[in-house]
N, C-alpha and C positions, 0 to 999 in steps of 0.2 A: 424871553427864554428861547434858546435855539431849538428848532424842531428838526425832526429827522430828515425831512425833504430839503432843509436848508443846508445840510452838510455838503461838503465838496464831493465831486464824483469819485475821487480817489478813496475817500473814507467809505463811501457807500459800496464801492467795489470790494474793499477789504472786508466789510461786514457781510456782503453777499457771498464772499468766497467760503464762508463757513456753512453755506447751504448747499444742497444738492442741485444739480442742473434742472431737475424736475421742479423743485421748489422755486428756483429762480424764474422758470418759465411761467409758473402760476402767479408769482408776485408781480409780473409785468402788468397785470390788470388793475393794480392799485392806483397808480397815477402815472402821469407822463414822465416824471423823474425816474421812477422805478422802471418804466418801460425802456427808457434810453439806456440805463445801466444794465438791465437784463439783456437788451438787444446786443450790447457790446460783449457781455460775458458769454452769451450763448454762441455767438459767432467765433469768439476767441477759443472757446472750449472745443468746438468742432474742428477748427484749424489745428489746435494742439493735439487732438485725437489722431488726426491724419499724420502729423509729424511723428508722434509717439509710435504709431503702428509702423511707419516706414523705418524708423530707427531700430525698432525691435526685430522686424523682419530681416533687415540688413545684418544685424548682429547674429541672429540665428543661422542665416545662410553662410556666414563666414565660418561657423563652427562645423558645418556639414561637409562631408567629403565631396569631391568633385564628381565622382562616378555616380550615375543614377542608380545602379544596382546596389551600391553600398549605402546610398541615402535612405532607401526604403527600410533597411534593417537598423538604421541609426536610431538611438533613443529620442533625438530631437525632431524626427520626421513628423510626428503627430503635432508637435508644437508649430512647426513650419506650416503644416496644412491648415491649422486653425488661424494663423496670421494671414495666410493667403485668402481664406474665406472672409476674414474681417476686411481685407483690402477690397474684395468684391462688393461687400456691403457698403463700404465707404464710397466707392465709385457710384453705386446706385443712388445713394443719398445725395451725393454731389451733383449728379445729373438732374435730380428733381429740384434741388434748392438753390444751386449756385447761380443760376441765371437771375433769379429774383433778389438774391443777396447782393450780387454785383450792382444791380440797378437801385439798390436800397429801398426796394418795395417791401421787403420783409427780412426777418432774421431766420436763423435756424431754430424753428419753433419747437420741435420735439426734444425737450431737455432729457426726458427719460431714456432716449436712445443714446445720448452722450454718457449718461450714468452707466448704462449697460455696456457700452463700449469699453469704458475704463475698468469696469468690474471684471470683464472677461480678460482684458489684457493684463491686469494686475494679478488675476488668479493664475496666469501662466507662470509667474515666478515661483509659486508653490505647487506646480504641476508635478504629479507623481509619475515617474518614469517606470516604476516597477509594475504598477497597476494603472496604466493610462486609460482615461475615459475616451470614448470615441468622439471625434470632432463634432458630429451632428448633435450629440448630447450636450456638449459644452456650449454650442452656439444656438441651441433651440430657442431660448428666450430672446436672444438678440435678433434672430430671424423673424420671430413673431412680432416683436415690437417695431422693428424697422419696416417690415412689410405693411403693417397697419398704418404707420405714420405716412409712408409714401402714398398708399391708396387714399387715405383721408385728405392729404394735401392735394393730390391730383383731382379729386372729385369735388371737394368743397372750397378750397382756398385758391388754387391756381387759376380757375376761370375768372374770379373777381380781380385778381392781380393783373391778368391780361387785359381786362376791361380798363383798369386804371392806367395801364401802360398806353393804351390807345387814346384814352381821354386826355392824357397828358400831352399827346401830340396834337390833338384837334382843338383843345380849349385854348383861348387867348393867353391865359396865365401860364400854360405849359409849353408855349412856343419857345423853342431854343435850338441849339445845335445838337444833332443826334449822330451817334456812331452806329451805323447799320452794318450787320454782317453780310457776307457775300450772298447768302441765300435768302436774306431778308427775314430770317426767323427770330433774330434777337436785335433789340434796339436799346442803345444806351444813351442817356441824355448827358451832354457835356456841360459843365458849369461854365457859363460865359462871363462870369464876374471877374475872372482873372485876366481876361483879354481887354486890352485898352484899344478901343476902336478909334477914339479921337487922338490920333497920333499927332496931328498938327492941324492948324486951321486950314491949311492949303489942301491937305489930303484927309479931310474929315469924312468918315464913313458913317452912314446912318445904320444903327444897329437893327432897326425894324426892317430896313431894306435887306440887310444881310440875312436876318431870320426868315424873311419871306422867300429869299432865294433858296435857303436851306430847306425850308418847308416844301417848296416846289420839287427840290431834288429828292426829298423823302417820298413825296407822293409819286414821282416818276419811278423811283426804285420799287416802291410797293406795287405800282402798276405793272412793271416788268415781271415782278415776282408773281402777281396775280395772273398775268397772261401765260406765264410758263406753267402754272398750276392748271389753268384752264385748258391748255394744250394737252397736258397729261390726262385731265379729266375726259377730254374728247376722245383720246386714244382708248381709255378704259371703256367709254360708252360704245365705241366701235367694236371693241372686243366682245362686250356684252351682247351687242346686236348679232354679231357673228355666231356666238354661242347659242343665242335664242333661235337663229335660223337653223342651225344644226339640230337643235332639240325639236324644232317643228318638223324637219325632215324625218327624224327618227320616229316622231309620233305618227307621221303619215305611214311610215313603213310598218309600224306596229299595228295600225288600224287595218292596213292591207292584209297583214298576216292573220289578224283576228277574223277578217271576212273569209279568207281562204280556209281557216280552221272551221268556221261555221259551215261552209260549203262541203268540206270533207266530212264533217259530222253528219250532214244530211245524206250524202252518198252512202256513208257507212250504215246509217239507219235503213236506207232503201235496200241495201244489200242484205242486211239482217232480216228485213221483211220477206224478201224473195227467198232467202235461205229457209225461213220458217214455212213458207208455202211449199217449197220443194220437199221439205222434210215431211210435211203432212201428206203430200201426194205419195211419197215413197212409203210411208207407213200404211196408207190405204192399199197400195199395190201389194205390199207384203201380206196384209190381211186377206186380200182376195186370193193371192197365191196359196196361202195356207188353207183357205176354204176349198180351193180346187184340189189341192193335195189330199185333203181329208175325204172328199167325194171319191177320188180315184182309189184311195185305200179301201173304202167301203165296198166298192164294186168288185175289186180283186178278191176280197175275202168271201163275198157271196158266190163267186164263180168257183172258188176252191171248195166251199162247202157242198155245192151241187155236184161237183165231180166226185167227191168222196161218197155221196149218197148212191150214185149209180155205178159204183165199182162192183164187179162180180165177186161173190164170196170165194175165198181161197180154201182149198182142202188142206186139212191138217194131216201131217205125216205121222204115221204110227211108229212108235218105237219098237224095234225088234229086240226081243229079249232072248 
């Protein structure tokens, strides 16, 4: 009896086409056969989403007026903004996954993102122009799902894939010809099975020797890349040391100002103390002056009383009637 995994890949792809991309991504864990079919369908779905978005944006832009002032008032302007935002999301996803997809280390894993992309783009066909929804409300779910997928991939999956990439270079089984980018950030292994090294018995080339030379070239290229990064790191270290020296000088200045402040506070306290002493002396002098004034006032009153006592009596004038 024919089992499901014994079916040809074309039949399995047709069966999987009735599932959502999220379900296809989950069914990859069933067996190697399902993994291969799901791998192909997920990569094809992401590529088709990019092409569908590009065609939709081109069609919408062809209907918009050429002037920017008239475009903002056009009913299709909101739809164009949504498609441009989707293009930005696709570029972010492509930056995260395309490197590892090209080296066949993984496929486009988050199938739910593809489902959400197609849902948003297909919902634009029934987009209401009389009561249009704001673009951020239409793209809210897509933003959340794609951001979580990128963050999880960068934190959990990408480090292991980079280790596999390096192990493929250093292990004897993984020795081969590599295509290295200019900055050394991406490495692509080239399949050497299609090259015929034994052209003739006279000009026979040892494949191991060629692979050894290529490996030395890869090591030399990585060494140059490492030296360049080391140079950048040394520059950064010098900048940091310079900043630390400036911070130290500023700290010394702050300490000097704090010492001056303490000295000024001591001088101010001394002046306050002297001011209090002079104030006390002044109050004592004021009290002595008041006592002296009181004594002088009493003596003047006694003399006035004595003069009044020794005055001769005055005769009263009689009234003449």
